C-alpha positions as CSV (number, residue, x, y, z in Angstrom):
1,X,-15.7,5.2,1.8
2,X,-13.6,5.8,-1.3
3,X,-10.0,6.6,-0.1
4,X,-8.1,6.5,-3.4
5,X,-9.5,6.6,-7.0
6,X,-7.0,6.4,-9.8
7,X,-9.7,7.4,-12.3
8,X,-8.8,10.9,-10.9
9,X,-6.1,12.0,-13.3
10,X,-4.3,14.0,-10.5
11,X,-4.1,11.0,-8.2
12,X,-0.7,9.5,-9.4
13,X,1.1,12.9,-8.7
14,X,0.2,12.5,-5.0
15,X,2.4,9.4,-4.6
16,X,6.1,9.3,-3.7
17,X,8.6,6.4,-3.8
18,X,10.6,5.4,-0.8
19,X,12.9,2.5,-1.7
20,X,15.8,0.7,0.0
21,X,18.2,3.3,-1.3
22,X,17.5,5.1,1.9
23,X,19.6,2.4,3.6
24,X,22.1,1.8,0.8
25,X,20.1,-0.7,-1.3
26,X,19.5,-0.5,-5.1
27,X,15.8,-1.1,-5.6
28,X,13.7,1.4,-7.4
29,X,10.0,2.1,-7.9
30,X,7.4,4.6,-9.0
31,X,3.6,5.0,-9.2
32,X,2.8,5.6,-12.9
33,X,-0.5,6.6,-14.5
34,X,-2.3,4.0,-16.6
35,X,-5.8,4.2,-18.1
36,X,-7.8,4.7,-14.9
37,X,-5.2,2.9,-12.8
38,X,-2.1,3.6,-10.8
39,X,0.8,1.3,-11.7
40,X,3.2,0.5,-8.8
41,X,6.2,-0.7,-10.7
42,X,9.9,-1.1,-10.5
43,X,12.7,-3.5,-9.6
44,X,13.6,-5.1,-6.3
45,X,17.4,-5.7,-5.8
46,X,18.8,-7.7,-2.9
47,X,22.3,-6.1,-3.5
48,X,23.9,-4.1,-0.7
49,X,21.4,-5.2,1.9
50,X,18.4,-4.1,0.0
51,X,15.1,-5.8,-0.7
52,X,12.2,-3.4,-0.6
53,X,10.4,-0.8,-2.7
54,X,7.4,1.3,-1.7
55,X,5.2,4.2,-2.6
56,X,3.3,6.4,-0.2
57,X,0.5,8.9,-0.5
58,X,1.3,11.2,2.4
59,X,-1.1,14.1,2.4
60,X,-4.2,12.0,3.0
61,X,-5.6,12.2,6.6
62,X,-8.4,9.8,7.0
63,X,-10.8,8.8,9.8
64,X,-11.3,5.0,9.4
65,X,-13.1,4.6,12.8
66,X,-16.3,3.5,11.0
67,X,-14.4,1.0,8.9
68,X,-13.6,-2.7,9.6
69,X,-11.6,-3.4,6.4
70,X,-9.8,-1.9,3.5
71,X,-10.6,-3.1,0.0
72,X,-8.1,-2.7,-2.9
73,X,-9.1,-3.4,-6.5
74,X,-5.9,-4.7,-8.0
75,X,-4.3,-6.6,-10.8
76,X,-1.0,-8.1,-9.9
77,X,1.9,-10.2,-11.1
78,X,1.7,-13.1,-8.7
79,X,3.9,-11.5,-6.0
80,X,3.1,-10.6,-2.5
81,X,2.6,-6.9,-1.4
82,X,1.7,-5.0,1.7
83,X,-0.6,-2.1,2.4
84,X,0.9,0.4,4.8
85,X,-1.1,2.7,7.0
86,X,0.6,5.4,9.2
87,X,-1.0,7.3,12.1
88,X,1.9,9.8,12.3
89,X,3.0,12.3,9.7
90,X,6.7,11.6,10.5
91,X,8.7,10.1,7.7
92,X,10.2,7.2,9.8
93,X,7.5,6.2,12.3
94,X,5.5,3.1,13.1
95,X,3.7,1.7,10.1
96,X,0.7,-0.7,10.3
97,X,0.9,-3.4,7.6
98,X,-1.2,-6.1,6.1
99,X,0.1,-8.4,3.4
100,X,-1.8,-9.7,0.4
101,X,-1.1,-12.0,-2.5
102,X,-1.9,-11.4,-6.2
103,X,-2.6,-13.7,-9.1
104,X,-0.8,-12.8,-12.4
105,X,-2.9,-10.7,-14.7
106,X,-6.2,-11.2,-12.7
107,X,-8.2,-8.3,-11.3
108,X,-9.5,-8.9,-7.8
109,X,-10.8,-7.2,-4.7
110,X,-8.4,-7.7,-1.8
111,X,-10.1,-7.3,1.6
112,X,-7.8,-6.5,4.5
113,X,-9.3,-6.5,8.0
114,X,-8.1,-3.5,10.0
115,X,-7.8,-5.6,13.1
116,X,-5.1,-7.7,11.3
117,X,-2.8,-4.8,10.5
118,X,0.5,-5.3,12.4
119,X,2.6,-2.4,13.8
120,X,6.2,-2.3,12.5
121,X,9.2,0.0,12.8
122,X,11.8,-0.3,10.1
123,X,10.5,-3.8,9.2
124,X,10.5,-5.1,12.8
125,X,7.5,-5.9,14.9
126,X,6.7,-3.4,17.7
127,X,3.9,-2.8,20.2
128,X,1.3,-0.2,19.4
129,X,-2.4,0.4,19.3
130,X,-3.8,1.4,15.9
131,X,-5.8,4.6,16.1
132,X,-8.2,4.2,13.1
133,X,-9.4,7.8,13.5
134,X,-6.0,9.2,12.9
135,X,-4.6,7.6,9.7
136,X,-2.2,10.1,8.2
137,X,-1.0,8.2,5.1
138,X,-1.3,5.0,3.1
139,X,1.2,3.2,0.9
140,X,2.0,0.0,-0.9
141,X,5.2,-2.0,-0.3
142,X,6.9,-5.0,-1.9
143,X,9.5,-6.7,0.4
144,X,9.2,-10.4,-0.6
145,X,13.0,-10.9,-0.8
146,X,12.7,-11.9,-4.5
147,X,14.8,-9.9,-6.8
148,X,13.4,-8.8,-10.1
149,X,10.8,-6.6,-11.7
150,X,7.3,-6.1,-10.3
151,X,4.0,-4.5,-11.3
152,X,0.8,-4.0,-9.4
153,X,-2.1,-2.1,-10.9
154,X,-4.5,-0.4,-8.5
155,X,-7.8,1.1,-9.6
156,X,-9.2,2.1,-6.2
157,X,-8.8,1.7,-2.4
158,X,-11.8,2.0,-0.1
159,X,-12.6,1.6,3.5
160,X,-15.7,-0.5,4.4
161,X,-17.6,-1.7,7.3
162,X,-18.4,-5.4,7.5
163,X,-22.0,-4.5,6.6
164,X,-21.1,-3.1,3.2
165,X,-20.5,-5.2,0.1
166,X,-18.1,-4.6,-2.6
167,X,-15.8,-1.9,-3.8
168,X,-18.1,-0.8,-6.6
169,X,-20.9,0.1,-4.2
170,X,-19.4,3.3,-3.1
């Protein structure tokens, strides 16, 4: 099930940045349009208690109850990122996160099992059951406590069952 396809020229406009400036930090990010890819880029600053940058696609209700994993087709910069899923439409609610590493300049399919997504509230672990049938939004986050520029290219994000094969199949 294709969830996000950056080949759609309107896709980048659906993403909004939420960076550590909401708590006094100085990091910045954006989702930019590339040639058939979304480019999550910016700068992480550890100044003033900061250290994270993120983008979110809010208006994207999804029923992932038939899915066992999320597959992202990405080209990274060697840094670690997280995929965020939210089951509430509130701005500041529980987020379910799974981390993934990237290799500099290498396209890869990253597979994240839904059972491994961890509930967090403002970066701290919390208890909570993940309702796959009620995913309200998804997003990408960098919070690896390493200051500096970052760049993650994303061509597509899909939901899959364990019986399905690769991102290109659907």
